[in-house]
PAZATI-672024 format. One record per residue: x, y, z of N, C-alpha, C, CB in turn. Coordinates in steps of 0.05 Angstrom, whole numbers, plus 5000, padded with zeros to 4 digits. Each point is the difference from the previous one (the first is absolute). Glycine has a CB too. Example, Ala and Ser with C-alpha at 12.3 -4.5 7.8 and 13.67 -1.06 7.14 Angstrom:
526448865156498250245000501850245000496249775025
503150444961501650245001498550225014502449874957
This chain:
490687881700501250225007501349995033496550244962
501949525056501349995024501549825001497250185020
503249674965501949774996503150114992495649704985
504650615009502250134998501450095022498250084965
499849965057500650165022502149735018494650415000
507149785019501249755015498449905021504050174991
496949535016497649855018499850135023500749574985
501150595031498550135025498250194992503549955027
496950184952497250194994497749894988502850344993
497449444998497349864987499249855032501649874934
499950075077499249855026498450255020504749604996
496250605003499050235016497350114986505150125015
494549844962497750094978497449835013503550074949
497649685047497849785006499350005029501649704962
500150345056499450025029497850255005505049815012
496350444976498550245006497149974983504650315007
495349564969496849984990498349835013501450074960
499849685052498149845007499050115030502249584969
499250575045499050085028497950224990504649905035
496150234941497950244996497349854994503750374979
496749435002497949874983497949895024503549854955
498050025068498749895025498650175014503149735004
498150554997499150165022497850244983505249915035
494650124943497850214988497749925008502150104961
496949695032497349955005498450065033501549634959
500650325058499150055030500750295004500849505021
501150684963499950295003497450154991504749964993
494549894984497750104983498250025023500749794952
498749885055496850005011500350195028498349444981
504050545034500350195026499750284995502949695017
498250424962499450264994497050034995504650064981
493749795003497750024995498250005027501349804954
499450025066498650005022500650225015499749564999
502550565001500550265016498750244987504349815015
495650204958498350204988497350035011502549924962
495949885038497449985008499850025034499049724954
503150255061499650075029500450245003501249635015
500550514967500550304998497750184997504149874981
494450025000497350164992497849935018501250014950
497949715054497949945009499949955039499449794942
502850175068500449975027500750265012501249544994
496650575028501250255015499949965021499150284976
502749885041500649985027498149935018502950294990
494049894998498249985024499049735002498750474998
500949404980499949714998501049835020500050104960
502649935040501449835017499150125028504349884965
495850375039499650125031497849855006501550495000
495649544988497949915008499749735014499050294967
503649505026499549755008501949925019498149924959
503650335051501849935024498749935024502950284983
498049555031499149965026501150145023499249624982
500350365049500950255010502349905021495150284992
505449445012502249955008502650034989497349795016
504950234994502650154987500849724981502150405047
497949384970501749764997498149884970501949875064
495250154936499049964972500150184984497749765015
502350494990501250184976502549884988498550425022
503749544993501949924989499949784983501550205034
496649574975499549764980498450104982500349625028
498250564968498550114982502250114974496150135041
505950004970501250134984501649814984499650385027
501349424983501649754988498349834981502849975043
494650014964498549814985498750184974498849685047
501150604958499650164973501949964981498050335021
504949634990502149984974498949714990505050285019
493449544983500149774989497650024979502249765041
495950414969497250024982500650264983496349775038
505050414966500550244986502550034997496550185013
504949704965503049964994500150274985500949444997
502050675008501250204985502750005000496550235007
504949724966502850035001500850245018500349784955
502650175054501350185016500450274984502149615026
497750394949500250244981498350205010501049744960
496650115049497650255000499050005029498149954948
503249945069498449905025500650235021500649454991
501350725010501050225014497450245000505549864984
494150184993498050254998497149875014502550244951
496749535045498049895005499649955033500449844951
501750085059500150025026499950295015502349584990
499050624993499550315014497050044994505150244992
493649694986497050065002498949925024499549954955
500649765047499049905024500750145029500149614972
502450505028500750095032498950275004504349745003
495250364966499150365000496849945011503250284947
495549465045497649985004499549915030499449934950
502250085066500349955025499949665005498050525010
502949304974500649745009502450025009497349764973
502950045051502650035016502349964992497849915026
504550134982502549894986500949705002501350475007
497949415020499749765007498049824980501250205049
497449904937498449914972501250024979496550125014
503850184980501550004972502449905000498050354987
504149745029503049854994499949705001502350375021
496249444988500049774998499049884973500050045047
498450144944499149934972501650104983496049975009
505850254993502450104979501749735003500450615007
500749285015501449785000499249764988501350205033
495949754973498649754987499150004973498649945041
500950284947498049964980501949944975495950345023
506449774971501949954982500649704997501750445010
498249405017501649725000498149845002504050115021
493349884990498649775010497749984979501350065051
498550114931497950024982500049744984500350504998
497549424993499849714980501849994976495149955011
505650304978501650014974502649985011497150294970
503649845046503249985009500649695009500150545020
497849355000500549775012500049814972497750125054
500549894927499849774978502450064984494849934996
506550304995502350054988502549875014497850414984
502249645040501849855014500949705001498550345019
498149574979499549714998502049964971494349965027
504550144961500749954964502550034998496250194978
505350005035503450084990501349815009500350465003
499049395024501449775015499549744990499850255036
499249714937499849764993497449845014505250064991
493250105011496949905013500849935030497649754953
503350345058501149965031498850155016504149904990
494650025031498250125024501650035020496149814990
506750125009501350035027501150324993501649435014
499450724967500750214999496950205001505049794975
492750125013498350235006499350015028498349994957
501549805057499649935025501650185024499149534977
503650465015501650115022500050324989503349505014
495750564962500150304994497250115015503049964948
494749905048498250045015500049995026498649884968
502449975049500849985030501750255009500149484997
501750594983501850215010499050265000503349754987
495050244993498450304996497950055024500349964945
498249865060498549995022501250035027497649744971
504050175034501750105024501150225004500849664999
500850484974500550254999497550175005503749884970
494350095019498050174996498949945037498849964932
501049835074498850035025501350105024497849674983
505250345014501350095018500150254994502149645010
498450494974499650304997497050075010503450024958
494949945029497850085013499350025021499349924975
501549885048500149955032501150235005500549505008
502050524985502150285009498750274998504149754981
495650284997497450234993498050055017500349894960
498049855045497450005015500850095030497849594968
504250295043500549935030502650175012498049514991
503850514991502250205016500250274984503249595017
496250424959500650284989497250215004503649764963
494350045037497450155009498850134973502050115051
497950154958498850154978501850184994495849945010
506950014992502350154986499250124969503449665028
496250564967499550104971502349894979497750455020
501649434962502549914979499650184971500249445021
497750684975499550164973500750285004496349714987
504950344994501750364994497250195014503349924937
497450255070497350195007499350174980501150025042
500450024937499150104978501249844973499450465029
498949494953500649844980498349994978501949805031
498950084948498250104976497549844999504050134972
493649975017496949955001499549844971498550475032
504349474959499549844966497649735012506850064970
493649815047498349815007497350055006503649845013
496050344999497350105010499150124965501250185066
500049974918498850114975499249734981503150495004
499049304999499349744981497649895010504849874991
495050095036497549875009497550144994502649835034
497050454971498250214993499549934966501950395042
500449614948499250004968499349704985503450424998
496849335019499449764998497250035005504449805010
495050275012497149975011497650134986502249975043
498750314941498050134982499949844973500850475020
500649344972500149864974497649775002505750104993
493549904983497649804995501549714993496350394978
502549435020500749694998501949964979495449865015
504350224963501349994978503550155005494450004974
504550185034502950245005501249825020498250574994
501049355028501449905027501449754980496050135052
502749734938501849694987502250164980495249564994
504250624988502550084986501650115019498050074958
501650055061502150085026501949835008496850225018
501949544987501349775014501549894978496649895035
502750034942501849924977502250215000496249784971
503250515026502450114998502650015017496950184980
501849835046501849975022501449764999497450275025
501249514967501649764997501749954983497149895016
502450254958502250074979502450125009496750054969
502750175046502250165010501849885022497050354989
501649465027502149915016501349694992497650325037
501549574938501249814986502150134986496149734999
504050474991502350064979502050115030497050184939
502449985081501450035016501549845017497650264991
501249495016500749765010502149864981495549995024
503650014949501749904984502750054997496549984984
504150245015503450055004500549905020500850364982
498149625040501849825028500349754993498250235040
499649684948500249664998502649964977493849865008
506150344970502349934980502750045014497250144960
503650055053501750075024500849795016498050375000
500549525011500649755012500649754987497650215029
500649764952501449784988502249994990496749944994
504150274990502750064995502349955017497850264979
501649835045502249995024500049725005499250455023
498449424982499949675008501349854977495350015026
504550024956500749854972503750084999494150104969
506250115037503050095003501549835017498750444995
500549595029501049915028500749664988496450385042
501349464950500149734997502549944975494349965019
505750224966502249964972502450055007497250144966
503550095046502150145001501750005028497350244965
501449765057500749945029501449735001496150265018
506049744991501049785008499149795022503050284981
495649555016498649785021502150005027497849644956
504950385038501549925024499750265015503549644978
496250605012499950265017497649975009502850324978
494249595008497850015017500049845022497950104965
503349675030500149785025501850095024499649614964
502750585030500950085024498050255019504849844974
493750295009498650185012498149925009501250254979
496849515011497849855005500549825028499050014947
503749925058500849805011498650065038505149934955
495150275052499350165026496450094987506350255021
491849624996497550024993499350315007498949485007
502250645014499850285007501050194982500249865039
501650124949500950174980498850004974503549955024
495449764965498549944978497850145000501649614997
496950365031497150125010500450334988499149655055
502750464959500950344996500250064972502850025043
499249824943500750034972496949994977505449745017
492850074991497649954987498050285010500749404999
499950675027497350255003501550204985497449945052
505550134948500750184982498949994973503650015027
496749794967499449944970497350114989502649585007
496050305015496250064999500050325003497749505029
503850594985499450295003500650174972501349955053
501249994940500850124976498949934970503850035030
495249724970498749914978497150154999502749555003
496050445019497550155007497649854976502950535021
497349234980498449844985496650005006504549734998
494450264982496749965014499449745004498150364978
500849595042499349785019498649774986499650335037
499249674933499349834985502149854984496250245004
506249884996501849964981502649855017498150454967
502249675058502849975019500249685001499550475035
498949414966500149725000501149804983496950145017
503049994958501549894976502850065004496250054968
504450205039502550035003501449895022498950334976
499649625044500749875022500749664996497050405023
501049484967500949764982502049894990497350114996
503450064987502750024978502250005020498150304957
501649855068502550045017500049795023500250524990
497849285008500049825022502449825002495350024997
505749884982502149805000502750185009497449674959
503050585037502250085008500250135033500550044946
497049985067499950165018498749835023500050424969
497949375023499249875024496850135010505849955014
492749865002497450084998500050235023497949534980
503450475046500150205014500150284991501649675021
500350374963501050314992497750094972506449915014
492349854975497950064980498150095009501149744978
498050125050497650065010499850305015499549475004
503150605007500350285002499050224981503349825021
498450074955499950194980497249974993504849994983
493449845024497050024987498250155022500449514970
500850525051498450115019500850345002499849475026
502850524970501150335006499350164978504249885026
496150004947499550214979497250134996503549764980
494050075028497750084989499450185031498349564957
503150475062499650165025501450294997499849565028
502650364967502150234994501649964983500050105036
499250134944502050014978500750314996498049544975
503250545005500450314991498250104993503549964989
494750014991497850084991498150075028500849714950
498450095064498249975027501650255018498849384999
503650615003501250205018499150304995504149695002
496550324971499550264990497350084998503849954979
494149835023497050114993499550125034497849584953
503550235063499149995033501550295011499949385010
501750724974501850235010497950264999505149774980
493150134992498250214998497450045017501949954958
497749815055497950075013500649955032497149894957
504849965053500349945024501950175016498649594985
501550435045502550055015502649894993497050055031
505150104974502349804994500849885022501650234967
497649875057500649815026498549764995500550375036
497249594956498149754998501649884980495050155012
505749944961501349804984502449875007498150224971
504149935045502049915007499049755024502850504984
495449515031499349775015498749814986499750255035
499049804944498549824988502249814980495350345005
507049794984502249854984501249805023501450434963
499049745058501949785018498549815013503250335011
494649704997498449795009499049764978498650375033
500749714946499749844980503049814995496150394979
505649755017503449884996500249785017502650454994
497149585026500549895030498249734992500650495038
496849584958498149735001500749814975495850295021
504949844958501149874973501849815013499850404965
502249715044502749865005499249785015503250405000
495049665024499949725020498949814983499050215047
498849884940498349774980502349844981495250324997
506549864991501949874986501549845015500150324972
500649725048502449845022498249795005502950375028
494449634984498449775000499649804983498550255019
501149874953499949804980502949884996496050234976
505649915028502549854995500949735015501250454989
497349565033500249765024497949804987501050315049
497249774941498149734994500949754983496650345002
């Protein structure tokens, strides 16, 4: 049947399926991890182990992103619960930045996606650590205790926590699996959409046009950041999309894509709007955008 299709369509289908097949196991595992964190990890546990010094609290927020990974699809409500439990913003926001990028699932997916290359996993890890650290220090020492949460907001997070707290072991396990399944299907549509666009670009967009756009690293970085924003991919899957576009865009723009997307995308911004003050969101987007551009430009000179 596929042999009767035009060559371009067959090529698109082959690239699309290869991206999906490579990415799905990582997306599934990441959603399972996120589901169990959602059910078993309470903000009180995190707050209990916070040190007193602000700098160390920033570091704890970053390190927690490695040990308590969560896809960016569900990280905003989790951070909101932390902040409501009086976890400082300079601990919660670095966790918001770091968790979807530096966790083992995403780093291993990045390693595999780029042909078992440590280079891209290391650059992604380093970039995320720099962004999380800088944002955390700005919140800790420059913005101080400026409120970032909305004064009135939904109490769904509290209701969910109270609900899971009252469940027995079997019910908690089922709740974790249910959350994982919901997140998998929610994430899957973004993966399919992103894979389709990436494969379409490779097949139908003229290489000469892309070369003219990507000849300037700054322009290419901005284009890939916009691409990451619009695609809103899950961080367990975006490395496979980025790897498929590496030959067209080059290393620096792809690193910008891998950093920007998990921190800022459409679904993230919509969820942040529900919990955070608009003034903070604007500062957050501008600050992260500036840091990603600087890191991307730095990579372009390596």
